[in-house]
C-alpha positions as CSV (number, residue, x, y, z in Angstrom):
1,M,34.8,-1.5,-39.9
2,K,31.1,-1.7,-40.8
3,V,31.1,-5.5,-40.3
4,A,32.6,-5.1,-36.8
5,Q,29.9,-2.6,-35.8
6,E,27.2,-4.9,-37.1
7,V,28.6,-7.9,-35.2
8,E,28.9,-5.8,-32.0
9,T,25.3,-4.4,-32.3
10,E,24.0,-8.0,-32.9
11,A,25.9,-9.3,-29.9
12,K,24.5,-6.6,-27.7
13,A,20.9,-7.4,-28.9
14,N,21.4,-11.1,-28.1
15,E,23.1,-10.5,-24.8
16,P,20.6,-11.2,-22.0
17,A,22.6,-9.9,-19.0
18,G,23.9,-6.5,-20.2
19,R,23.8,-3.3,-18.1
20,R,20.4,-2.3,-19.6
21,W,18.9,-5.7,-18.9
22,F,20.3,-5.6,-15.3
23,V,18.9,-2.1,-14.5
24,T,15.5,-2.9,-16.1
25,R,15.2,-6.2,-14.2
26,S,16.4,-4.6,-10.9
27,L,13.8,-1.8,-11.2
28,Q,11.0,-4.4,-12.0
29,V,11.9,-6.3,-8.9
30,A,12.0,-3.2,-6.7
31,V,8.5,-2.2,-8.0
32,A,7.2,-5.7,-7.5
33,L,8.5,-5.8,-3.9
34,G,7.0,-2.4,-3.2
35,F,10.3,-0.5,-2.6
36,V,9.5,2.0,-5.3
37,S,6.3,2.8,-7.2
38,A,6.1,2.6,-10.9
39,P,4.9,5.7,-12.8
40,R,1.2,5.5,-13.7
41,A,0.1,5.9,-17.3
42,R,-2.3,8.7,-18.0
43,A,-5.5,7.9,-19.8
44,A,-5.7,8.8,-23.4
45,G,-8.3,11.3,-24.3
46,P,-9.0,15.0,-24.8
47,I,-6.2,17.4,-23.9
48,A,-6.8,20.7,-22.3
49,A,-5.2,24.0,-23.4
50,D,-2.4,23.6,-20.7
51,G,-1.4,20.2,-22.1
52,A,-3.0,18.1,-19.3
53,P,-5.7,15.6,-20.0
54,E,-9.2,17.0,-19.4
55,A,-10.9,15.8,-16.2
56,S,-13.4,13.8,-18.1
57,A,-10.6,11.8,-19.8
58,L,-9.3,10.5,-16.5
59,G,-11.1,7.5,-15.0
60,T,-9.9,8.1,-11.4
61,P,-8.1,11.2,-10.3
62,E,-4.4,10.7,-9.9
63,R,-2.9,11.9,-6.6
64,D,-0.2,14.5,-7.1
65,P,2.7,13.6,-4.7
66,E,3.3,17.4,-4.1
67,V,-0.3,17.8,-2.8
68,P,-0.8,16.6,0.8
69,T,-3.3,13.7,1.3
70,P,-6.7,15.0,2.4
71,P,-7.5,14.5,6.0
72,S,-9.1,11.3,7.1
73,F,-11.0,10.4,10.2
74,L,-8.1,8.0,11.0
75,D,-5.9,11.1,11.6
76,A,-7.7,11.4,15.0
77,L,-5.9,8.3,16.1
78,V,-2.4,9.8,16.0
79,G,-1.2,10.2,19.6
80,R,-3.9,8.0,21.1
81,T,-2.9,5.0,23.2
82,F,-4.5,1.5,23.1
83,R,-3.3,-1.0,25.7
84,G,0.1,0.7,26.1
85,C,0.6,1.0,22.3
86,R,0.8,4.6,21.0
87,V,-0.4,5.4,17.5
88,D,2.5,7.1,15.7
89,R,1.1,7.5,12.3
90,V,-1.7,6.5,9.9
91,S,-2.0,6.1,6.2
92,P,-5.6,6.0,5.0
93,E,-4.6,4.8,1.5
94,H,-1.8,2.2,1.4
95,L,-1.7,-0.4,-1.3
96,G,-5.4,-1.1,-1.3
97,G,-5.8,-0.8,2.5
98,A,-5.3,1.6,5.4
99,A,-2.4,1.3,7.8
100,I,-1.9,2.3,11.4
101,V,1.6,2.2,12.9
102,L,1.9,1.9,16.7
103,S,4.9,1.8,19.1
104,S,4.9,-0.5,22.1
105,P,7.3,-1.8,24.7
106,E,7.7,-4.9,22.5
107,G,8.4,-2.9,19.4
108,P,6.5,-1.3,16.6
109,V,3.4,-2.9,15.1
110,Q,1.3,-2.2,12.1
111,I,-2.5,-2.8,11.8
112,D,-3.9,-3.0,8.3
113,I,-7.5,-2.1,7.7
114,L,-9.2,-3.8,4.8
115,A,-12.7,-4.4,3.6
116,R,-14.5,-7.4,5.0
117,G,-14.2,-10.4,2.7
118,E,-14.1,-14.2,2.8
119,T,-10.9,-14.2,5.0
120,P,-11.8,-13.0,8.5
121,G,-9.6,-10.5,10.2
122,V,-8.2,-10.7,13.7
123,A,-11.1,-8.3,14.5
124,E,-13.9,-7.0,12.3
125,T,-16.4,-4.2,12.2
126,G,-19.5,-3.8,10.0
127,R,-17.3,-2.7,7.1
128,Y,-13.7,-3.6,7.9
129,A,-11.4,-6.5,8.7
130,L,-8.3,-5.7,10.8
131,F,-5.0,-7.6,10.4
132,L,-1.7,-7.4,12.2
133,A,1.0,-6.8,9.6
134,N,3.8,-8.6,11.4
135,R,5.0,-10.8,8.4
136,G,3.8,-13.8,10.4
137,D,2.1,-16.8,8.8
138,G,0.4,-18.1,11.9
139,R,3.5,-19.9,13.2
140,Q,5.0,-16.8,14.8
141,Q,3.7,-15.9,18.2
142,T,1.9,-12.5,18.5
143,H,2.5,-10.2,21.4
144,E,-0.7,-10.2,23.5
145,R,-0.6,-6.4,23.9
146,H,-0.6,-6.0,20.1
147,G,-3.6,-8.2,19.6
148,L,-5.5,-6.4,22.4
149,A,-4.6,-3.0,20.9
150,L,-5.9,-4.2,17.5
151,M,-9.2,-5.2,19.2
152,D,-9.4,-1.8,20.9
153,V,-8.8,0.0,17.6
154,A,-11.5,-2.1,16.0
155,G,-13.9,-1.0,18.8
156,W,-13.0,2.7,18.1
157,L,-13.4,2.1,14.3
158,R,-16.9,0.6,14.9
159,E,-18.0,3.9,16.5
160,Q,-16.4,6.0,13.7
161,E,-17.7,4.1,10.7
162,R,-21.3,5.1,11.6
163,H,-20.4,8.8,11.1
164,H,-17.9,8.8,8.3
165,A,-17.7,7.8,4.6
166,P,-16.1,4.3,4.0
167,L,-12.3,4.2,3.6
168,P,-11.2,3.3,0.0
169,V,-10.0,-0.2,0.9
170,R,-10.0,-3.6,-0.8
171,T,-10.6,-7.1,0.7
172,L,-7.6,-9.2,1.5
173,A,-8.1,-11.3,-1.6
174,E,-8.4,-8.2,-3.8
175,R,-5.3,-6.7,-2.3
176,Q,-3.2,-9.8,-2.7
177,A,-4.4,-10.1,-6.3
178,A,-3.4,-6.5,-7.0
179,H,-0.1,-6.8,-5.1
180,P,1.0,-10.5,-5.2
181,R,4.5,-9.8,-3.8
182,G,3.4,-6.8,-1.8
183,N,5.5,-5.6,1.1
184,F,2.6,-3.9,2.9
185,H,4.7,-2.3,5.7
186,L,4.8,1.5,5.7
187,P,8.3,2.7,5.0
């Protein structure tokens, strides 16, 4: 009996495509594609009386999903219309960038706001480069209304960046390095 258990245990250890392997690999793919987010590890360091790490032990504050995101100057865009495209929602912190989702007669469109870098955006401001997140690679035709709306949003952003703290965004290269298989569309 013991020999059978040892053989079974050894077979499971060498089996590459068992249930645990499949679930683990599926979760890794879902995280890599951006469908789910992986839990973040907390920094090791001093522990407070309530069992949580002391504030000094954490390099950057971790956002509690139960606490609403603090307001951003981008929130003022919701409900505004640019060239017939209405701003439905904004996300000031989305995978290293900020995102604006608009609805238009041609369908929804997302504008990503990133920091200026080596790759120029469709439109730029003093701090930011704006990109259309339409999963295109330059071969797909862009609706003219979407491009014009993006340029109008860039004009609005130029005025706002003079009066507000910078958004916590990365350059396109930094974002792609941090999320090489990123699906940057807001869910």
